[in-house]
GUMIMAR-903103 format. One record per residue (C-alpha): residue number from 1; residue in three letters; x, y negated, z. Coordinates in steps of 0.2 Angstrom, whole numbers. Example, Ala and Ser with C-alpha at 12.3 -4.5 7.8 and 13.67 -1.06 7.14 Angstrom:
// GUMIMAR-903103
resi,resn,X,Y,Z
1,Ala,62,22,39;
2,Ser,68,5,36;
END
This chain:
// GUMIMAR-903103
resi,resn,X,Y,Z
1,Met,291,552,900;
2,Leu,276,561,893;
3,Lys,264,547,900;
4,Leu,275,534,892;
5,Ser,275,543,875;
6,Leu,256,544,876;
7,Ala,254,526,880;
8,Ile,265,521,865;
9,Ala,255,532,854;
10,Ala,239,525,860;
11,Leu,246,507,857;
12,Gly,251,513,839;
13,Val,234,519,835;
14,Ala,226,503,842;
15,Leu,238,493,831;
16,Leu,234,504,816;
17,Ala,215,501,819;
18,Leu,218,482,820;
19,Ser,228,482,804;
20,Ala,213,490,794;
21,Leu,203,474,798;
22,Pro,202,463,783;
23,Gly,213,448,784;
24,Arg,208,430,782;
25,Ala,218,416,775;
26,Ala,223,403,788;
27,Thr,213,388,780;
28,Pro,205,375,790;
29,Ala,188,381,784;
30,Ala,192,398,791;
31,Thr,198,393,808;
32,Thr,186,378,812;
33,His,169,382,806;
34,Ser,156,369,810;
35,Pro,138,373,811;
36,Thr,135,364,795;
37,Ala,150,371,785;
38,Ala,146,380,769;
39,Val,144,399,771;
40,Thr,152,409,758;
41,Ser,149,427,752;
42,Ala,167,430,758;
43,Asp,161,425,776;
44,Ala,147,438,775;
45,Asp,159,451,768;
46,Tyr,171,448,782;
47,Gly,156,448,795;
48,Arg,151,465,788;
49,Ala,168,472,790;
50,Leu,169,465,808;
51,Phe,151,473,812;
52,Ser,159,490,809;
53,Ala,177,486,815;
54,Lys,171,478,832;
55,Gly,159,493,835;
56,Cys,143,484,833;
57,Val,137,498,822;
58,Thr,138,510,837;
59,Cys,122,503,845;
60,His,114,491,832;
61,His,106,497,816;
62,His,109,487,800;
63,Gly,101,493,784;
64,Ala,117,487,774;
65,Ile,128,500,784;
66,Pro,122,518,782;
67,Gly,124,528,799;
68,Ser,123,512,810;
69,Gly,114,512,826;
70,Gln,117,530,831;
71,Leu,118,527,849;
72,Gly,107,512,852;
73,Gly,91,515,861;
74,Ser,74,507,858;
75,Asp,79,491,867;
76,Val,94,488,856;
77,Pro,89,476,842;
78,Asp,88,482,824;
79,Leu,98,468,815;
80,Thr,93,472,797;
81,Asn,81,457,796;
82,Tyr,87,449,812;
83,Thr,84,430,811;
84,Ala,90,419,826;
85,Asn,96,402,829;
86,Ala,114,401,824;
87,Asp,118,391,840;
88,Phe,111,404,851;
89,Leu,121,418,842;
90,Arg,137,408,844;
91,Thr,134,407,863;
92,Trp,128,425,864;
93,Leu,143,432,854;
94,Lys,155,422,863;
95,Asp,149,429,880;
96,Pro,133,439,881;
97,Arg,133,440,900;
98,Ala,132,421,901;
99,Ile,115,423,894;
100,Arg,109,439,901;
101,Pro,120,445,915;
102,Asn,114,463,915;
103,Thr,116,466,897;
104,Trp,124,481,890;
105,Met,132,471,876;
106,Pro,151,469,879;
107,Asn,160,453,878;
108,Leu,171,457,862;
109,Glu,182,443,864;
110,Leu,178,437,847;
111,Lys,187,422,839;
112,Gln,177,408,832;
113,Asp,179,413,814;
114,Glu,174,430,818;
115,Ile,158,424,826;
116,Glu,154,413,811;
117,Ala,157,428,799;
118,Leu,146,439,810;
119,Ile,132,425,809;
120,Ala,135,424,790;
121,Phe,133,443,788;
122,Leu,117,443,799;
123,Ser,110,429,790;
124,Ala,113,436,772;
125,Lys,98,443,763;
126,Gln,100,461,761;
END
């Protein structure tokens, strides 16, 4: 019974954490980004929130997020002024091990609109 209670409590905490993530309106632009779709400041704001909520801040430093990158080593990119091809980032963020099988970067199971928002955040001028 104690194990079941702990499992339910853990599920509750996980759901609570997910509920803190900023929501997005279910509009065609939010769910079906194309590489040429206009990027808005709302996309970058959502990407910044995701950068924290998905745990990117644990390893990666970004100047817009104080305290980020505390556990990253010297081989973890500082993403403050990171510029990369958006198509590369789409592939990388969808499945990092498809590009580099021995990477420490986990597959975060990101949705396409989350990937686009992270790209918008990383592309925004700080």
